[in-house]
N, C-alpha and C positions, 0 to 999 in steps of 0.2 A: 641150447642146441642150435646148430646152423639151420636156417630156414629150409634148405634143400633136404636135409635129413628129416626134419619134422614133416615135410610134405611126403617124403617116402614112407614114413611110419604111418601116416594117415591112409595112404594107398594100401599098405600092407594090412592095416586093420580092417579096411573095408573089404578087401579080398578075403580075409579070414571070415568076416561076417557073412559073405556071400558064398561060403562053402568052397573056396578056392576054385571058383568056376571061371576065372580069368575075365571077370565082368566088372571089376572095380572101375575100369575106364572103358568107355566105348571103343571097341576094336582091340581090347586087350592091353595088358600092362606094357607091352613093348611100344605102344603108341606114345607113352609119356616120355620115352627116352630122349627124343629129339630136344625137347625143351628142358628136361631135368638135367641132362648132361651139361648144358651150358650154365644152368643155375648152380650146379655143384661146383663147377670150376670157379664161378664168380664168388662162391663162399669159401674158396680155398681148400676144398676137399682133396685129399691125396689122390693122385692119378690112379694108383693101383686099386683104391677103393672104388673109384668111378668105373674103371674097367671091369671089376668084379661084378658090379651091379648090372652094367650093360650086357656082359656076356651071359649072366644067369637069366636075365629077363628076356633076352632075345630068343632063348630056347624054352621059355616058360610055357608057351602055348602047347608044345608037344608032350608035356608031362601029364601024368595022372594026377587026380586031386591030392592023393597022399604024397606023391613026389613033389607036387607044388608046395604043399605045406612044409615038407622037409627042406625044400630049396629056400623058401622065404625065412624059415627059422635059422638055417645055417648062414644065410646071407646077413641077417641082422646080427647074429652072433659075431660074425667077422667085423661088421661095422662097429659093434660095441667094444671089440678089442682095441680098435684104433681110436675110437671116440667114446670113452667110458660114460660120458654124460647121456649117451643114447640109451643106456641100460638103466638109468636111474628112475625109480618110481616117483611119480608126482606126489607131493605131500598131501596128505588128507584125502586121497582118492584111492580106495582099494582097487586092486586089479580084479575084475569080475567079468563074467560073460555078459554080453549085452542082454538087457531085459526086453520083454515084449514092448511094442510101441505103446500099448495102452498104459503101461506103467511109467512112461516117460512124458506123458502129455504135459504135466505141470512143469517139466524142466525145459520145454522147448523154447521158452522165452529167455532162458539163460544160456550162457556160453557152454557148449558141451565140454565135459571133462576130457583131459588129455587121453589119448589112446594108450592102452596097455602095450608093452613091448611084444612084438610078434613071437619072441621066444617062449612066451607063456600062452600062446594061442592053443585052443583045443578044438577039435572038430565039433561043430554045432550039431544039435539033434535035428534041426530043420532049418532050411534057408528062410531068412526073414527079410521082408522087403525093406529097403533102406533108401531114403531120399538121397539123390546124388549130392555129393559135397563139393562146394566150390573151392578152388585153390585159395590158400590163405592170402588175404590182402597184403599189399606191401606195407612194411612197417611205417608208422608215422615218423615224420622227421623229429629228431631229438633236438633239444636246445643246444646251442653252441657250447654253453658252459658245461653241460652234463654229457656231451657226446664223447664216446670213446674214439680216439684217433688210432685205431689199430687195424685199418684195412690192409690186407696182405697185398703184395704186388700182383698176385694172380687175379685179385678182384678187379682192379682197374684195367687189367689186360684182357678181361673177358670180352667176348664178341657182343655186339649190340643185340643179337638175337635172344639174349637172356632177358631183354626187356619185354614187358607185356605190350603187345601190339606191333612189334617189329619182327617181321618174318624175313626170309632170305631176299625177297624182292625189295623191301624197304631198306634192308641193310646194304644191298648193292647200290641203291640210289644214294644213300648217305655216304657211301665210300667215295663218291665223286666230290664230296666236300672235304675229303680227308678224314672222315669220321668212321673208324672201324672198331674202336674199343670204347669202353666206358670212360677211360681216361681221356680219350680224344674229345668226347662229349663235354666232360667237365671243364676242359681247357679250351673249348670253342667259344670265344667271347663274342658278345654282340658287336656289330659294327657301328651301331648308334642306338639312341634311345628316344622314344617319344614320351614326353611327360604329360600324362593324362591325369595326374594326381590332383590337379587344381580344377575342380568343377566350376562351370560358369552357367548362369541362367541363360536360357535360350534368347532372351531379349537383348543380351549383351554380346552376342556373337557377331563377328565381322568376317568378311570374305578373306579366305586364304589361311586362316589360323587352324592349328591342330588342337582339338579340344575334346573333352568328355562332357556329355550332358546326360541327365537322367530325366526321363519323362514317361508319361502314361500313353499307351497306344490308343488313339482316337478312332482310327479307321484303317482298313487294309483293302487295297484294290489290286487286281491283276490285269495288266493291259497287254494284249498280244501285239507283237511287232514282226516284221519281215514275213508277212503273209501267214502268221500263225506258227512259224518255225521257232520262234523264241518269244519271250515274254519279259515284262518289267513289273516287279512287285513294288507298289508305292504304298507307303504307310505314313500317317501323320501322328507325331507324338507331341505332347504338350506338358510343360512343367508348371503351368499356372501363370507364367509370365508371357509366353508366346508359344506359337506352334512351329514345328520344323518338319519338312518333308524328307523322307528317306527313300531312296530308289535303289533297287537291287536288280541287276541285269541277269536274266536267264537263271534264276534260282526259284523255280515255281514252288518248291516245297515250303518256302517261307510263308506262303499264304495260309498254310495250316499251322505253322509255328507261331505266327503273330496273332494274338487274340486281343480284341478291344478290351481295355481295362487292365491289361498286364503292364507292369512297370518294367522298363528295360533301361540299361545303360548303353549308350552308343558312343564310340570314339572314332574320330577320323578328321578329315580335312573339310572345312566349310567351303562349298562351291556356290555358284550363283546360276539361276536359270530363270529367264524371263523377269529379271529384276528381283527375284526372291531368293533367299538363302536356302540351300539344300545340302544334303550329304549323299554322296554316291557310294554305295556299297561300304558303309562304315562297319567296323567291328561292333558286335553287339553281344550282350549277355543279360540274362535275367538278374535283377538286383539281389535275388536271394542266393545266387551262386557266387562262391568266392572267386574274385576276379583275377584271372591271369592276364587278360588281354585289355582290360579297361580299368578305369578308376585307379591307376597306379602309373609308375614309371615303367613303360613297356620296352623290353629288349627287342631289337630288330636284328636278326641274324642274317648273314649271307646265305642265299638259297641256291638251289639248282632246280632243274625241271622236275615236276611232279611232287615238289615239297612246298607246303604252305607255311606261312609264319605261325598261324595258330596251331597247326599240328606239331611243328617243331618246338614251339614253346611248351606245349603239353608234355612232350617227351623230355625236354630239358628240365622241366619242373620235377618230373619223376626221378631223373638222374640226380639233380642237385639236392633235392630234399633227402634222398636216401644216402648218397655217397659223400657229399661235401662234409657232413659232420664226422665221417669216418676216415677222412684223409689225414695221414700223419703229417704233422707240422715239423719240418726239419729245424726250424729256428727255436732255440730254447727261450724260455720266458725272459731271461735276463736280456737277451738280444732284442726281443720284441719290445721290451720295456724301454731300453735305451734308444731304440729307433722309433719308438712311439707309433708302432703299427699294430693293426688288429691281427687276430689269429688267421691262419690260412683258411680254415673252414668257413669262418664268417666272411672272409674276403671273397671266396668262391660263391657263396650264397648271395652276397650283396652285388657282385658284379653281374650276375645273371638276373636277379630279381631284387633290385635295390628298394629299400624302404623309403629312402630320401636321397636328395642330391648330395647331402653331406656324407652319408654312408657310402654312396657310390664313389665319391672322391676318395674316401679313406680306403675303399677296397682296391681302387686302381693304384693308389700309392703303395699298398702292401704288395701287390702283384709286380709292380715296377721295381720295388725294392728287391724282391726275390730275383728278378732277371739280372739286375746289376750285381747283386750279391753273388749269385752263382757264376756270373761272368768273371767277377774278380777272383773267385775261388779257382776257376779254371785257368786263368792266366797266371795266377800265382803258382799253381801246380806246374804249369809249363816252365815257369821261371826256376822253380826248385829242381825240376827234372833236368833242365839245361845246365844248371849250376852244379849238378851232381856228377857230371862227367869231367874228364881232364882235357886240357887244351895246352898246346905248346906255348912256352913263354917267349916273348919278343922284347927283351930289354934293350934300351939304348942309353948311353951316358948323357949327362947334361951337356958335356962339351960337344958331343956329336950334334945334339939338337940345337944348341946355341949357334954352331957354325952354319947350320942350314937356315936358321931364322935370320941371321945377319945377311945372308945372300938374297933374301926376299926384297923386292923394291918397296916394301911397306912394313909397318910395325903392327903386330897383332894387338888387338884390343884386349883389355883385361878379361872380357867374357870369352874370347877365343882362346886365350891362354888357359883359363880355367877348364874349358871343354877339352883342350888338348891334354891337360894334366889328368883329367878323368880317364881319357882313353889310354894314356900311357900306363896308368895303374892297372886298367883292365887287361891290357896286352901282356903285362908282366905278372898277372895274378895266378896263372896256371889253370884258370877256369875260362870257359868261352865267354867272350864279351857279348853282351846283348843290350845295346845302348841306343836310345833315341836322341838324336841331335836336332833340337828345335831352334829355329831362328828365322826372322823375316827375310824376304828377298833382299839381297845386298848386304846381309849381316856378316858374310864371310864363312859360311859353312863349308864351301868347297875347299878352301885352303886347309882347313882343319882335317877334312877327310883325306886330302892329298898327302899331307904330312904323315897321317896314320898309315896310309898305303906305302909311303916311302920307308917307314920303319920296318914294315913287313918285308919289302923288297930288299932292303939293306941286309936283312938276315937270310936272304936266299930263297924266300918263299914267294908265293904268288897272291895277287889280289884281283878281285872282279868288282866292277862298279856297274850297276844296272839302273838305267833311267827309263821312264815310262814312254818317251818318244825319241825318235831319231834326232830331232833338232836338239833336244836337251843332251842327248848322248854325245853329239858332235861338239857341243859347247863344253862339256866336261872334258872331252878328249883334248881340246885346245888348251884348257886351263891346266890340266894335269901335266901335259907336255911342257908347258911354259914354266910350271912350278918345280918339276922334278928333274928336268934335264938342264944341261948347260952349267950355270954357275953353282947350282946346288951340288952337283956331282953325284947325285944319288943313282940316276939311271942314264943309259944311252937312249938315243931317239928310237931305235928299233925295238926297244924293250917295252914300249907302251903302244898298244894297237887298238883300233876301233873296229867293232864287229856289230853291224846292224843288218836289217833285212836287205838293204840295197847294196851291201858290199858285194863286189864281183865274186863269182864262184872261185876263180883262180886264187884271189886274195884270201878268201875264206879258208881254202885248203892250206895256204901258207900259215895263216894264223892258228889253225888247228894243230899243225905240226909243231909250231913254236910253243903253244901251250902244253902240248904233250911232252915235249922234251925239256921244258923249263926255260927256254931261251927268252920267252916273253914273260915278263914279270907282272904286268898290269894289263888287263883287257877291260875296255869300256864299251858298253853296248846296251841293247834293249833286250826284249824277251828272246832274241836270237841266241843269247848266251846259254839259255836253258833248253830252247827248242832244238837247236842244232846238236848233233852228236859231238859235243865238245868235251874233251877229256883234259883235265889239268894234271900236271905232274905233282904239284904240291899247293893246292889252294888253301890258304889259311886266313884270308880276310875278305869279307863280302860287304859291299856298301849298296844299300837300296835307297834310291832317291824317291821321295813321295810314296811311302809305303801303301797309302790308301788306294793307289792306282794299280796295285798288284793284288792278285788273289792269294789266299793262304797257301794253296798248292804250288803256285809259282815261286813264292818266297822259300818254301820248303825244298823245292827242286834245286834252287841255287845253293842251298846249304849242303845238299847231298853231293855236290860236286867236289867237296873236300871232306877232311876228317875233323869234325868238330871245329869248323872255322869260326873265327871271331866275326861278329855281325854288328854293323853300324847302320842305323836307319836315319835318314834325314827328311825333314819336312819343314815347309815354310808356312804351314797352316797354323794360325794362332790358336793354341789349345790351352785353356786354363789348366793349371797344374792338377787340380782335383779331378778334372775330366781326363787328363792324360794318364793319371794313375789308374783310371777305370778302363779306358780304351787300350792303353799300352801298359797294363800292369805287369806284363812279363818282361818289360824293358826298363833298364835304368835310364834316368832322364838327365840330360844336360841342355841348358838353355843359353843361347847367345842372344842376350837382350840389349846389346850395345852396338851401335853402328860405327864403322870405321870413320876416322876423321875426314872431313871434307864431303861426306855423303849428304846429299840433299834429302831431308826427311820426306817420306811419302805421306801425304794427307789423304785420308779416306773419309768420304761423306756418304751418308745414306739419305736418299730423298724419297718421299712418298710420291705416288703417281700424280697427285694433284700439284706437285712441285716440279713437274717436268720442265716447265718453261724456265725455271731458275737454272736448270742444267744447260739448256740450250743457250741461255744468255751468257753463261760462263764459257761455253765452247766458242761462241762468236767472238768473245773478247780475246781468248787465247789465239784463235786463228788470225784475228786482226793484228796481233802482236808478232805474227810470223811463226807461231808454234803449231804443232800438229795435235790432232785428236784421233782417238780410235774408239769406234762404237762396236760393242760386242753384243750379238743377239743369240738367243737360244735357237736350236735347230727347228723347233716347231713354231 
């Protein structure tokens, strides 16, 4: 039975034993609705059942004892119809009326038997005193191997107020960190870790290190400062090898918490005062208490005002222990085995409270694997969706293309010819092209894109080329004009235009009219192409240079200017093929890995900061030979 229903049954049983006097909870049963409603949603209880309980109990105080009995019995009967397990009798425990306290003395040391269903409640002869019952403690964390991964989506969507110790005020503060649901907490990873798992003797400590030590309290003193408005608690601990002074500013209650002879574990940074090693306000715990904050690898979370690390770690421990084993793992066992990653439940537990550096590394690998895996699934879904629509075909004959290639003042490299072949096949496939053209600066990507745009224009349609800067757009405009007009005979000069932010308003209007009536076949520009109210008569081909410089919405906006236009993305960024399939998994890939004849190869060197003088020596030599150098600095 869900914990929220079990808790409700206990309240109903206690109300029955109290003669339906609305005293099972101080202030009446309606007082429990605020926290019970959240717990029920966290357990995935149906909303109509939750609302039935809320409505019935809100009016409970105004009913007579007999009406209250009928109300609870009817309510539990309705719950039992939806959740039959709520009506099942516990094995081996007969349903009986509660016995007098004297008859239960010997049973008080044992766990009390489960409560009988309220449907079998009978009016007691006399009201019997009953010790208030505490709410059931949270379930202990289950082992990863035996945990059921069946948490419903409603559970992780539950508000943080379902957690013990988090009220509306704490929930509002946590929302500043983006934490509003249990799922947010579970995936709120530490920003770093302090490794306190390796204990050191006090005699081996040195200034500046983060350590954990265990020692026995030798003395405790309180010293007033600032005229008595504040105080410093100083205590000396010893582990038999040496002593260490601990100082806590304005925490007077520690004078009563620290007792000479008690063993404590302290963790923090070793400072120095008057030549002696000290710790200022280190985390501490009794060695008998299971350590969340010391003696282990401690997670350090991003914080906000009024939230402390220790408090947040306690809340995280509560969430992780209960919910991590119940998170459904989307990866099947076969995938996890082939990828050699741990289960999602174990990864979530280890990334928050790692048992070792090795398990922390494995947890991070699993979570990183998920991010890349789902990213690839998303981009592949985009690719499938894009390929599922129809696009216009743009065939050209080999003779047409050969004539245009012969008119060029240079010969295409084999890599350029292969890339052009890929694009021709895409344009004649009947499906929208979605291709990434990768090649180093000077490899000849522009001529390939220009010939592809020429194929589109020769079929009467339009093309748009979008560059990240005005300078690059102007460079493309000159190259496209040189390659597609004149001897190639593909376009006339006025059919290729440049549209950037600095274009005069009068010229912009002329360009807009030309694009709308189809007289302009190719427009080259920056974001002005999509920001201006530009309408195309028949946009069928879009080229985006350096895709990483544009946002997703900007690229999508360019596509919406036409009806399923073909898309070519160009980049000079050297991307390994495996990474390209991840980052650009929705794009087919063509690589120009060959430089045109006569091009001087570009040499790239990486120097460390301590090798700066080598770079300056090289520059001096180049300048002495009459050459130039360009130094590029970051803005800050």
